[in-house]
N, C-alpha and C positions, 0 to 999 in steps of 0.2 A: 589537386594538391596532394602532397604526402602528409598524412596525419598519424599520430599515435594516440591510442586510448589506453590509459593506465588504470588498471583495475577492470577485471572482466566478470564482475558480478552482474546483478540484474541491470543496473544502470549502464555499466561499461560495455557489456556484451551487446546490449540493445543499441547504444550509441555507435559502437564500432560498425555493426552491420548496417545501420542506417546511413552512416557516412559513406560506406562503400556503395550503397544504393544510390546516393547522390552523385557518384562518379569519382570519388576520391580513392587513392591508394592508402589503405589503413593497416597499421600494425598494432595489434592488441598486445598489451603487456600485463603480466601478472607474476608474482613471486611464487605462486603455487604451481609446481610442475605438473601435477595431476590434472588441474583445471585446464592448463594450456594444452596438455596432450588430448584431453577430451574435446576441446574446441577445435583443435587441428583436425581431429577425425570427424568433425561435424556433429558432435553431441553437445546439446545445451544442458547445463546443470539445473535448469528450471523450465517451467512451462510459460510461454507467452504467445498468444495467437499471432500468427504471421511471421514470427521471428525465425523459426527453423527454416522456412523457405528462403529468407534473405541470407542466412548463414550458408546454406547449401549453394546458393547461386553464386555468392561472391568468393567462397573458397574455390569454387570451380573456375571463376573468371581470373583468379589470382589477385583480385583487388583487396582481399582480406586474408591476412596472415597473423600468426601469433608467436610470441617469444617470451622468455623469462629474462632477457638481457636489457638492462637499462642502457648499456653502452651501445647496443645495436639500435635501440629506440632513438637515442640522441643523434646518431649518425644518419638515421633514416629520414627524419622530418624536422621542420622548424616550428611546427605547431603541435602541442602536446596537451591532450585533454586529460585532466585528473578526475577520475570517476569512482573513487574509493568511498567506503562507508564511513558514517559518523554515528556509531551506535551510542546508546545511553551509557554513561560511565557507571561502573560498579560503585554502589554506595552513594550515588547522588543522582540528581536529575540532569546534570550538565552533559553536554555532548563530549564524547571521547574523540579527540582529534589526532590520536596516535597515527592512524593510517594516512591522514592528510599530510601531516608533518613528514612521515616516512617517504612519501612521494618526492617531496622537495629535496630531502636529504639524499635520496638515491639518484635522482635525475640530475640535479644541479651540477655536481662535479664533472659531468660529461658534456655540459653545454659550453663549447668553446667558441661558438659564433652566435649571431643573433637568433633568438628563439622566443616563442610565446607559449607560456604555460597557462592553460585555461582551466580554472576550477569550476566544476559542475556540482560538487557535493553541497548538501545543506549544512551550513556552518553558522556558528554564532557571529553576530555582527562584530566586526573588528578583526576577524581572522585574516581576511585578505590583505589588509595593511601589514600585518605581522609577517605573513608568508612572502609578500613582495620584497620586504627588506631581507628576509632570510635567503630568498632565491638569488638576489643580486650579490649578497655577501659570499655565497657558496659557489656560484658559477664562475668559471674562468672568463666568461664573456662579460662579467660585471653587469652594468646597467643595460647591456644588450640583451640580457635575459629578463624579459618582462612577464608580468602576471596580468591576467584578466579574469573576470568572474562572469560566468554564463550559467545562471541557475537552471536546473532541470525542472520540468513540470509534468513528469510522466505519471500517468495513471496505470496501475497494473491492469492488464487486460486490454489496454488501448495504447501501449507504449510505442509501438511502431508508428501508428497514426499520429500520436502526439509528437514524435520526433520529426517525421517527414512533413506533417501538416499541423504545426503547433498553432495555438490561438494567439501567441505572441512570442517574440524573442527579446530577451533582456541581456544587454552587454554592459558589464561594468568594466570600463577601460580608463586608462590614464594617458593614452597617446593616440594620435591619428593613425600611427602605424598599426597599433593593436586593433583598432576599430576596422581598418582597411583589411587586415588579414581575416578577421572574423566575418566581415561582409563577403569576402571571397569564399570562405568556407561554406557559408549559408546562402550563396548566390541563388541556387535553384529554389530554395525555400522562399527567399525574399522576392523572387520574380513572380510568385503567385499572389503577392499583395499582403503577406503576413505583416502585422504591425511590428515595428522595431523600436525598442526603447533603449536609449543609451543613458548610462547613469554612472555615478561615482561608485566606488567599492561598497561603502556602507548601505547605500540604497539598493544596489543589486543583491546584496546578501539579504536584506530585509524583505525584498519582494517575495521570496519563497517562504520565509518563515511567517510573514504576515498573511499570505494566502492560505497556508495550512492552518494558522490560528483561526482565521475567519471561517473556513470550512468546518473545522471541528466545533466552533461555537454554534454554527447554524444547525449542525446535526444534534448537538447536545441541547439546543434550545427546544427543538420539537420533541426530544425525549423528555425534557423537563415538563413540557406541556402534557405529555402522555401520563406523567405521574399525577398531575392535577386532574386530568380526565379520569383516571382510575379512581381517584378519591371522590369524584362528583357524579360519575355515570355518564360523562360526556364522551364523544367519539372523536379521537384525535385525527382520524383519517379525514373526516368531514371538516374539522377545524383547519387542517393543513391545506385542504383544497380551497377553503374560503380565503385564508390569508395569502395563499400562493397567487391568487388573482391580482393581488396588489403588486403593481409593477415595481414598487420600491423594495419588495421582499423577494418575489419570484418563487416558483414552485419547486425548483430543483433542491434536492437534499432535505426535503421536509417530510420524509417518510419515517415515522417512528419505528424503532426496533431495538435490537440488542446493542446497537452502537458500533463505533469504528474500532478497528484494530490495525494490524499490519506493522511493517517496519518503519513507517514514516510518521503518521499523525500523532500517535501517542508519545513517542520519544521527542518529536519535534516541538510540540507545545510545551513539554516539560523543560526542554533545553532553552526555549525562548523565555519562559518565565525565570529560569535560573540565571540566564544572561542579564535579564532586566534587574534582578537583585544585585548582580555584580556591578551594574552601571549606576546603581542607586535609584532606579526607577521601578522598583518592584511593585509598587502600588498600581502602576499603569497596567500591568498584566496579571494582577492578582486574580482577576476573574477566570483566568485559564485553569487555575486549580479547581474551581467549581465545575468548569467544563469537563475536566478530567474525571472528577468525582461523579457527575451525572452519568457520564459514559459508563463507568464501572458499575454504577448502581443498576443499570439495566440488565446486566448479567445476573446480579443478585435476584432481580425480579423474576427472571425466567427459572432460576433454580428454585426459588420459593414457590412459584406457581406450579412447577412440576411436582414438588413435594406435596402440595395440597391436593393435586389431582391424584396422587398416590395415597390418599387418606392420611396425609401427614408424615408418612414414613416410606421413602422409596426403597428401602432395603428389600431385595428380592424382586422388585418390579422390573419389568423389561422396558427399557427406554430406547427408542430409535432416534438417532441424531442424523438429520439430513444436512450434511455440510461439515467440512473440516477446514477448508481454506478461509482466510479472513474476508475474502470477497470472491465473487464469481469470476470466471475466466482467468484463474490464477491457481498455482499450487502452493502459494505462500501461506504458511501457517503461523508466522510470527505474530504473537499477541492475538491469536484468533479467538474471538468471543465464542465461537462454536466449540472449539476444543476445550476452552476454559470451563464452559458449562458442562461438557461431557465428563471431564475429569472430576469436577466437584460432585456430580451425581454418582459417579463411580465410587468416590470416597464415602458417599452416603450409603453405599451398599447396593446401588442399582446395578442391574445387568445392562450395560450400555453397549449398543452396536452402532457404529458410525459408517456412513457411506459418503464419499465425495467423488465427483467425476475425474478429478486430477490430483488431489492432494493426499491420496491414500498412502503412498510410499513414505512421504514426509511425516505424516501423522503416525504411522507405525513405528518409525525410527525414534520419535520423541515420546510417544505414549504407547508402549507395547502392551500395557495391561488392559487397554480398552479392546472391545470386540470390533471386528471389521467385517463388512459385507461387500459383495461384488456388484450389488445393484441396490437401488432404493427398495425394490420389491422384496429382495432378500432381507434387507435391514429391518423392515417393519414386521416380519413374521412374529406373531404372538406378542406384539408390543402392547403395553398398557398405556403408553403415551408416545406420540410422535412429535418431535421437535424439528421445525424447519428453521435452520440457523444460517445457511448461506444461500444467497439468492441466485442459484443456478437456474437457467431456463428449463433445464431438464426437470427440476422439481416443480416449477410453475405449471409444466405441461403434464404432470402426473394425473392419472385417472383415479379420482378418489373412490369411485365405485369399485374399481378393480382392487384397490388396496384394502377396502373395507373387509373383504373376506379373509384377509391374511392376518389382521391384527386381533388381539384379544379384546381390546376396548377401543372404540372409535373416538379417540380424543387426540386433537392436534393443537399444538401451540405454534402459531405463525410468528416467529421471532423477527421476521423481516417485513411484515405488513404487505406482502406481495402476492398472497394467494387469494383466489376468488372465494370469499366466505360462503356466498350463496351456493356455489357449485359443491363445496364440501358438505355443507349442511344438507343439501338435497340428497347426498349419498349416505346420510345417516350419521354424520360426524358431529360431535360437540366441538365447537370452534372457538379458540382463544387467540387473541392478538393483543399486543401491548398497547395500552391506551384506548382500547375499544371494549364495549360491553361484551362479555362472553355470551355465546348463543348456542342453543341446542339444535338438534336436527329438526325439532318442531318449530324453530324460529323464535323460541322464548329465551329470555335471559337465564343463564345458569350460574351457579356459584361453585367454585372449586373449594370445597370444605376439606 
């Protein structure tokens, strides 16, 4: 099939390349000429494992091209995926739908024949109904220009796999024609037995927001338990293991740490709660405000713990921060807990040095006053405290004995609960992890006064 993908950011560029991998002819569309020029030359504006290879392959095959012209897009295909962002609005928790609306306004006047516009963005429930009416009103094809909603479920670091081998496909459709077209688009995926759920527009919209809300709640739940563990001397890692064996709960996403960040979960749960208020059902999602608050408090906890490890005053202390991206296998620093903590310690007067395997350029652009190193080994030189804040495999594989000779004081805070405490303590480190009793190299409990 011929498809267009409108918006070539993280979601759009990934979807375009993956649709080409499925065998379709794809035209990527964006109003940013610099971004289009970069993609045409085979340069991705972000890091995502496996995506560069797909981009290179399908630019070479001719299945993947890019343009800034909506007129060209309308003439090229009858199925158009809208993959633009829905950031948090300035001054409120609601989603900003400016870019979603702009796609309809720019594309619809060029749709002179039957067409299907497929929304993939995360939007407040009720958006699709409104856009469908706007599309039909603006398109010369009238009712022949239909809308469908096909929410994305990409995880950064796994986006290619999640597109080509998703755990489910959700189609919000209003006609057999729309469903048939989308079944044709995803035929290679459906042939592998992937579950397909067809739904009305409101349900399709709610699937993504509900999934994100549930995930955020599970993460904040174990972090709330970490707060209780810290007050009682219990160990949240053992607690998580025990409750994770309950098949009603499950073990995934029960690792206590500095919490979630990125461009999705924080703004999506806030937008969901804001939409519930608009619908008069605010009490139903009031708990999401506490989910958000618990998440942000874990950053406070790392900052406070670091201050105490620096005898109450980090001014002049050297702090090594391992991680800048909000999660591993990504260079995305949006709402990154690691950088938030690094900046706050810098403002306290600490000499902060950051290292991340992929996010260094992005971090430097947004936070030029922080120090940066070319490796973890360089970052920890003369450090008084080392903070592990992004769970890269590279950091889990570090040799604590080798690092011990580089630091000024052997103190590490595992903000992700991912390091082997016994291994670090055997190398002489005082080990601190959120929700777990701090332990010295001698195996005894220690206090960060």
